[in-house]
C-alpha positions as CSV (number, residue, x, y, z in Angstrom):
1,M,14.9,-28.8,-11.0
2,R,14.9,-25.7,-13.2
3,T,12.2,-23.2,-14.2
4,Q,12.1,-19.6,-15.5
5,V,10.0,-18.2,-12.7
6,C,9.7,-19.7,-9.2
7,I,6.6,-18.5,-7.4
8,I,6.6,-18.9,-3.6
9,G,3.0,-19.1,-2.5
10,G,0.0,-21.0,-4.0
11,G,-2.7,-18.6,-3.0
12,P,-4.7,-16.6,-5.6
13,S,-2.0,-14.1,-6.5
14,G,0.7,-16.8,-7.1
15,L,-1.7,-18.9,-9.1
16,L,-2.9,-16.0,-11.2
17,L,0.6,-14.9,-12.0
18,G,1.5,-18.5,-12.9
19,Q,-1.6,-18.7,-15.2
20,L,-0.8,-15.5,-17.0
21,L,2.8,-16.4,-17.5
22,H,1.9,-19.9,-18.7
23,L,-0.5,-18.5,-21.4
24,S,2.5,-16.5,-22.7
25,G,4.8,-19.6,-22.8
26,I,6.8,-18.8,-19.7
27,D,7.7,-21.8,-17.5
28,T,6.8,-21.5,-13.8
29,I,6.8,-23.6,-10.6
30,V,4.4,-22.7,-7.7
31,L,5.7,-23.7,-4.3
32,E,3.1,-23.8,-1.5
33,R,3.7,-24.4,2.2
34,Q,0.2,-25.7,3.0
35,S,-1.8,-28.6,1.6
36,R,-4.0,-28.0,-1.4
37,A,-7.1,-28.7,0.6
38,Y,-6.1,-26.1,3.1
39,V,-5.6,-23.4,0.5
40,K,-8.8,-24.2,-1.3
41,G,-10.8,-24.1,2.0
42,R,-9.6,-20.7,3.2
43,I,-12.6,-18.3,3.6
44,R,-11.8,-14.8,2.5
45,A,-13.8,-11.8,1.3
46,G,-14.7,-11.5,-2.3
47,V,-15.5,-8.0,-3.6
48,L,-13.7,-7.8,-6.9
49,E,-12.9,-4.6,-8.6
50,N,-13.7,-4.0,-12.3
51,G,-10.0,-4.4,-13.2
52,T,-9.7,-7.6,-11.2
53,C,-12.6,-9.1,-13.1
54,S,-10.9,-8.2,-16.4
55,L,-7.7,-9.7,-15.3
56,L,-9.4,-13.0,-14.4
57,E,-11.0,-13.0,-17.9
58,K,-7.6,-12.4,-19.5
59,A,-6.3,-15.4,-17.6
60,G,-9.1,-17.6,-19.0
61,V,-10.8,-18.2,-15.6
62,G,-13.8,-15.9,-15.8
63,M,-16.6,-18.3,-16.8
64,R,-17.9,-19.1,-13.3
65,L,-17.3,-15.5,-12.3
66,R,-19.6,-14.3,-15.1
67,T,-22.3,-16.8,-14.3
68,E,-22.2,-17.0,-10.5
69,G,-20.8,-13.6,-9.4
70,F,-23.1,-10.9,-8.1
71,V,-22.7,-7.6,-9.9
72,H,-23.1,-4.6,-7.5
73,N,-23.7,-1.2,-8.9
74,G,-23.5,0.6,-5.6
75,T,-23.2,0.3,-1.8
76,F,-25.0,1.6,1.2
77,I,-23.5,3.8,3.9
78,A,-25.3,4.2,7.3
79,A,-24.9,6.5,10.3
80,A,-27.1,8.0,13.0
81,G,-29.8,5.5,12.3
82,R,-30.3,6.1,8.5
83,Q,-28.6,5.1,5.3
84,F,-28.0,6.2,1.7
85,R,-26.7,4.7,-1.4
86,I,-23.5,5.4,-3.4
87,D,-24.3,4.7,-7.1
88,F,-21.1,3.3,-8.7
89,Q,-22.6,3.3,-12.2
90,K,-23.8,6.9,-12.0
91,H,-20.4,8.2,-10.8
92,T,-18.0,6.0,-12.6
93,G,-19.8,3.8,-15.2
94,K,-18.3,0.8,-13.5
95,S,-19.3,-1.8,-10.9
96,V,-17.9,-4.4,-8.6
97,T,-18.6,-8.2,-8.4
98,V,-19.1,-10.2,-5.3
99,Y,-17.4,-13.6,-5.9
100,G,-15.7,-15.3,-3.0
101,Q,-11.9,-15.6,-2.9
102,T,-12.4,-19.3,-2.2
103,E,-14.0,-19.6,-5.6
104,V,-11.3,-17.5,-7.3
105,T,-8.7,-19.9,-5.8
106,R,-10.7,-23.0,-7.0
107,D,-10.9,-21.6,-10.5
108,L,-7.2,-20.9,-10.7
109,Y,-6.2,-24.3,-9.3
110,E,-8.4,-26.0,-11.9
111,A,-6.8,-23.9,-14.7
112,R,-3.3,-24.7,-13.4
113,E,-4.1,-28.4,-13.3
114,D,-5.8,-28.4,-16.7
115,H,-2.6,-26.9,-18.2
116,G,-0.3,-29.3,-16.5
117,G,1.4,-26.6,-14.4
118,I,3.5,-27.7,-11.5
119,I,2.4,-27.0,-7.9
120,I,4.5,-28.4,-5.1
121,D,2.3,-28.6,-2.0
122,E,3.5,-28.8,1.6
123,G,7.0,-27.5,0.8
124,Q,8.5,-26.6,4.2
125,H,11.4,-24.3,5.2
126,V,11.4,-22.4,1.8
127,L,14.4,-20.2,1.3
128,P,15.2,-17.8,-1.6
129,C,18.9,-17.8,-2.3
130,N,21.4,-15.8,-4.3
131,V,18.7,-13.3,-5.3
132,T,21.2,-10.5,-5.9
133,T,23.1,-12.6,-8.5
134,K,22.2,-13.9,-12.0
135,S,21.8,-17.4,-10.6
136,P,19.0,-17.3,-8.0
137,Y,17.5,-20.4,-6.6
138,V,15.0,-21.6,-4.0
139,T,15.4,-24.4,-1.6
140,Y,12.7,-26.3,0.3
141,E,12.1,-29.5,2.3
142,K,9.6,-32.1,1.6
143,N,9.3,-35.7,2.9
144,G,12.5,-35.3,4.8
145,A,14.6,-34.3,1.8
146,T,15.9,-30.9,0.7
147,H,15.2,-29.8,-2.8
148,R,16.4,-27.0,-5.0
149,I,14.8,-25.0,-7.8
150,D,17.0,-22.9,-10.1
151,C,15.4,-20.1,-11.8
152,D,15.7,-16.6,-13.4
153,Y,13.3,-14.9,-11.0
154,V,11.8,-15.5,-7.6
155,I,8.3,-14.2,-6.9
156,G,7.2,-13.8,-3.2
157,C,3.5,-14.4,-3.0
158,D,3.8,-15.9,0.4
159,G,1.9,-13.4,2.5
160,F,2.7,-11.2,5.4
161,H,4.3,-13.9,7.5
162,G,6.3,-15.5,4.6
163,I,10.0,-15.6,4.1
164,S,10.2,-13.5,0.9
165,R,10.0,-10.0,2.4
166,Q,12.4,-11.0,5.2
167,T,15.0,-11.9,2.5
168,I,15.4,-8.2,1.8
169,P,18.0,-6.8,4.2
170,D,16.9,-4.5,7.0
171,A,19.2,-1.8,5.7
172,V,17.3,-1.8,2.4
173,R,13.8,-2.5,3.6
174,S,11.5,0.2,4.9
175,E,8.3,-0.8,6.6
176,F,5.3,1.5,7.4
177,E,2.6,0.2,9.7
178,K,-0.5,1.3,11.6
179,V,-2.1,-1.3,13.9
180,Y,-5.8,-0.5,14.6
181,P,-7.0,-0.9,18.2
182,F,-9.9,-3.2,17.2
183,G,-10.8,-6.2,15.1
184,W,-13.7,-7.6,13.1
185,L,-15.8,-10.4,14.5
186,G,-17.2,-12.1,11.4
187,V,-20.0,-14.6,11.1
188,L,-20.9,-16.7,8.1
189,S,-24.5,-18.0,8.0
190,Q,-26.6,-19.9,5.6
191,T,-29.2,-17.2,5.4
192,P,-30.4,-14.8,2.7
193,P,-28.5,-11.4,2.8
194,V,-30.3,-8.6,4.5
195,S,-29.5,-6.3,1.5
196,H,-28.9,-6.8,-2.2
197,E,-25.8,-4.6,-1.8
198,L,-23.3,-4.1,1.1
199,I,-24.2,-2.0,4.1
200,Y,-21.3,-0.2,5.8
201,A,-22.5,1.2,9.2
202,N,-21.0,3.7,11.5
203,H,-22.5,3.5,15.0
204,E,-21.5,4.8,18.5
205,R,-21.3,1.1,19.6
206,G,-18.9,0.4,16.8
207,F,-18.7,-0.4,13.1
208,A,-20.8,-3.1,11.3
209,L,-20.9,-4.5,7.8
210,C,-23.6,-6.5,6.1
211,S,-22.1,-8.6,3.2
212,M,-22.8,-11.8,1.3
213,R,-21.3,-14.7,-0.6
214,N,-24.4,-15.7,-2.6
215,E,-28.2,-15.5,-2.4
216,N,-28.3,-18.0,0.5
217,L,-25.0,-17.3,2.2
218,S,-24.4,-14.1,4.2
219,R,-21.3,-12.7,5.9
220,Y,-21.7,-10.2,8.7
221,Y,-19.1,-8.3,10.7
222,I,-19.0,-6.1,13.9
223,Q,-16.1,-4.2,15.4
224,T,-14.8,-5.7,18.6
225,P,-11.8,-4.9,20.9
226,L,-8.6,-6.7,20.2
227,S,-8.8,-8.2,23.7
228,D,-12.1,-9.9,22.8
229,H,-12.4,-13.6,22.0
230,V,-14.7,-15.5,19.7
231,D,-15.9,-17.8,22.5
232,H,-17.4,-14.7,24.2
233,W,-19.9,-14.4,21.4
234,S,-22.8,-16.8,21.1
235,D,-24.8,-16.6,17.9
236,S,-27.7,-14.8,19.7
237,R,-25.4,-12.2,21.2
238,F,-23.9,-11.5,17.8
239,W,-27.2,-11.1,16.1
240,D,-28.5,-8.8,18.9
241,E,-25.4,-6.6,18.6
242,L,-25.5,-6.4,14.9
243,K,-29.2,-5.3,14.9
244,Q,-28.3,-2.4,17.2
245,R,-25.6,-1.1,14.8
246,I,-27.4,-1.3,11.5
247,P,-30.4,0.9,10.4
248,E,-33.7,-0.1,11.8
249,A,-35.2,-1.1,8.4
250,A,-32.4,-3.6,7.9
251,A,-32.5,-4.9,11.5
252,D,-36.3,-5.5,11.1
253,T,-35.8,-7.7,8.0
254,L,-32.6,-9.5,9.1
255,I,-32.9,-13.3,8.9
256,T,-30.7,-14.9,11.5
257,G,-29.4,-18.5,11.8
258,E,-26.7,-20.7,13.1
259,S,-23.2,-19.6,12.3
260,L,-21.2,-21.8,10.0
261,E,-18.0,-20.0,10.8
262,K,-17.0,-17.4,13.3
263,S,-13.7,-15.6,13.8
264,I,-12.0,-12.4,14.8
265,A,-9.5,-10.7,12.5
266,P,-7.2,-7.8,13.6
267,L,-6.9,-4.8,11.4
268,R,-3.7,-3.2,10.2
269,S,-2.2,-1.1,7.4
270,F,1.3,-2.1,6.3
271,I,3.5,-1.3,3.4
272,C,7.0,-2.5,2.6
273,E,9.4,-0.6,0.3
274,P,10.9,-1.6,-2.1
275,M,8.9,-4.5,-3.6
276,R,12.0,-5.8,-5.5
277,W,15.4,-6.9,-4.4
278,G,17.6,-8.2,-7.2
279,S,15.7,-11.0,-8.8
280,L,13.2,-11.2,-6.0
281,F,9.8,-9.5,-6.4
282,L,7.1,-9.2,-3.8
283,V,3.4,-9.5,-4.6
284,G,0.3,-8.9,-2.5
285,D,0.3,-9.5,1.3
286,A,4.0,-10.2,1.2
287,A,4.5,-6.4,0.6
288,H,1.3,-4.8,1.9
289,I,-1.7,-5.3,4.1
290,V,-4.8,-3.1,4.2
291,P,-7.8,-3.2,6.6
292,P,-10.7,-5.0,4.9
293,T,-12.9,-1.9,5.2
294,G,-12.3,-0.8,1.6
295,A,-12.2,-4.3,0.0
296,K,-8.8,-3.8,-1.4
297,G,-6.6,-6.7,-0.2
298,L,-7.1,-9.2,-3.0
299,N,-7.6,-6.5,-5.6
300,L,-4.2,-4.9,-4.7
301,A,-2.5,-8.2,-5.0
302,F,-4.0,-8.7,-8.4
303,S,-2.9,-5.2,-9.5
304,D,0.7,-6.3,-8.5
305,V,0.2,-9.4,-10.6
306,H,-0.8,-7.3,-13.6
307,Y,2.2,-5.1,-13.4
308,L,4.7,-7.9,-12.8
309,S,3.2,-10.3,-15.4
310,E,3.3,-7.6,-18.1
311,A,6.9,-6.9,-17.2
312,L,8.0,-10.5,-17.3
313,I,6.1,-11.2,-20.5
314,A,7.8,-8.2,-22.1
315,F,11.2,-9.4,-20.9
316,Y,10.9,-12.9,-22.2
317,A,9.6,-11.6,-25.5
318,G,12.9,-9.8,-25.9
319,D,11.5,-6.3,-25.2
320,G,14.0,-5.5,-22.4
321,D,13.7,-5.3,-18.6
322,E,12.3,-1.7,-18.3
323,G,9.1,-3.0,-16.8
324,L,10.9,-5.1,-14.2
325,E,13.0,-2.1,-13.3
326,R,9.9,0.0,-12.8
327,Y,7.8,-2.6,-11.1
328,S,8.3,-1.6,-7.5
329,K,7.8,2.1,-8.1
330,T,4.7,1.5,-10.3
331,A,3.1,-1.0,-7.9
332,L,3.8,1.1,-4.8
333,A,2.1,4.2,-6.4
334,R,-1.2,2.3,-6.6
335,V,-0.6,0.6,-3.2
336,W,-0.3,3.9,-1.4
337,K,-3.4,5.3,-3.0
338,A,-5.5,2.2,-2.2
339,S,-4.1,2.1,1.3
340,R,-5.2,5.7,1.8
341,F,-8.7,4.8,0.8
342,S,-8.8,1.8,3.1
343,W,-7.4,4.0,6.0
344,W,-10.1,6.7,5.3
345,M,-12.9,4.2,5.2
346,T,-11.6,2.6,8.5
347,T,-11.2,5.9,10.4
348,T,-14.5,7.3,9.1
349,L,-16.6,4.2,10.0
350,H,-15.1,2.8,13.2
351,R,-15.3,3.8,16.8
352,F,-11.9,4.4,18.4
353,P,-11.4,3.7,22.1
354,D,-10.5,7.3,23.0
355,Q,-12.5,9.2,20.4
356,G,-15.4,10.5,22.6
357,D,-18.6,12.1,21.6
358,F,-17.0,15.0,19.6
359,S,-15.2,12.6,17.3
360,Q,-18.3,10.5,16.9
361,R,-20.2,13.6,15.8
362,M,-17.4,14.6,13.4
363,Q,-17.6,11.1,11.8
364,E,-21.4,11.5,11.4
365,A,-20.8,15.0,9.9
366,E,-18.3,13.5,7.4
367,I,-20.9,10.9,6.4
368,A,-23.6,13.5,6.2
369,Y,-21.4,15.5,3.8
370,L,-20.8,12.4,1.8
371,E,-24.6,11.9,1.5
372,T,-25.2,15.3,-0.1
373,S,-22.0,15.9,-2.1
374,S,-21.8,14.4,-5.6
375,A,-18.0,15.1,-5.7
376,A,-17.5,13.2,-2.4
377,Q,-19.6,10.3,-3.7
378,T,-17.6,10.2,-7.0
379,A,-14.3,10.1,-5.0
380,L,-15.6,7.1,-3.0
381,A,-17.0,5.3,-6.0
382,E,-13.8,5.8,-8.1
383,N,-11.7,4.3,-5.3
384,Y,-14.2,1.5,-4.5
385,V,-14.6,0.2,-8.0
386,G,-10.8,0.4,-8.3
387,L,-8.3,2.9,-9.7
388,A,-7.0,2.1,-13.2
389,F,-4.1,-0.3,-13.4
């Protein structure tokens, strides 16, 4: 089997890249380890930056996003029992859109299928080969047989635990990581959101976030120790703890209900350099992880897709490989800036095990300054709605 671009990973970044390349007449094959039902069913956050929405429109998958997405022109920050609003429109003229990653994946799968694009599901033991030569290929196993895909380029969209990053030799690859000493306990409930916009809350008991998927589906999070287990948290215990951490006005109007899904996710910051090795290119979580505090994970993956799709389209149009040569440097410049914002949001809003009362008060002072400083609010708004691609 032969294609121009072999994409390892059938999540949203791999599907979006495939769609953009297809629209420019570039042949791709998407190779996914899991079943299609598994990929479509994964529950992930969905705060989409302004640029991400534009990219989905460019890919021709923006119709449901326009009609079903919730445009947010600001967000709330809370500390010491009170909250204030950061107005994105006032400070940047832009907004974000709440539209679940599950829905983004569904839209991209449907587009892929409508255009007859190849997706190979449940491909096991995937291995990129010969990526430093002019004849790269990818092997995989399915139904007891080994298969091979010859290609011009291999794109690793296979996440943090995928094989693509590991293909880059240790002597070439540099990895930068910070593992945070806590996780997020998340609950999905079929209840109206407590707020029309997100609430990020700093509290001496730990961080909390009030989010949503739609007008009748809410997503709430509280900070928990890494040693905690989801079985330790009944629904009633979760709701009681959440109410203690968010402002009283929100706690008083919070509608609770049975959890549809409950899980604990660890937090880490991770960046791999470079994001290219020969004909292998890394995209999204394969190269970088951010804590979810700043809502940057999917958006960063899509900015990678933007840079790489533009470079590949230019190359196949006969405009040279300058964009491909610059890809890693260009993508990493934005990755580090977004990672800084996610790190700042995380360290400002969370309770660290050894921080003590002084550090808690310093966090509250930082947030109080944010409340009264137009410059500080502009900086947060610019980063939250997304730095320019």
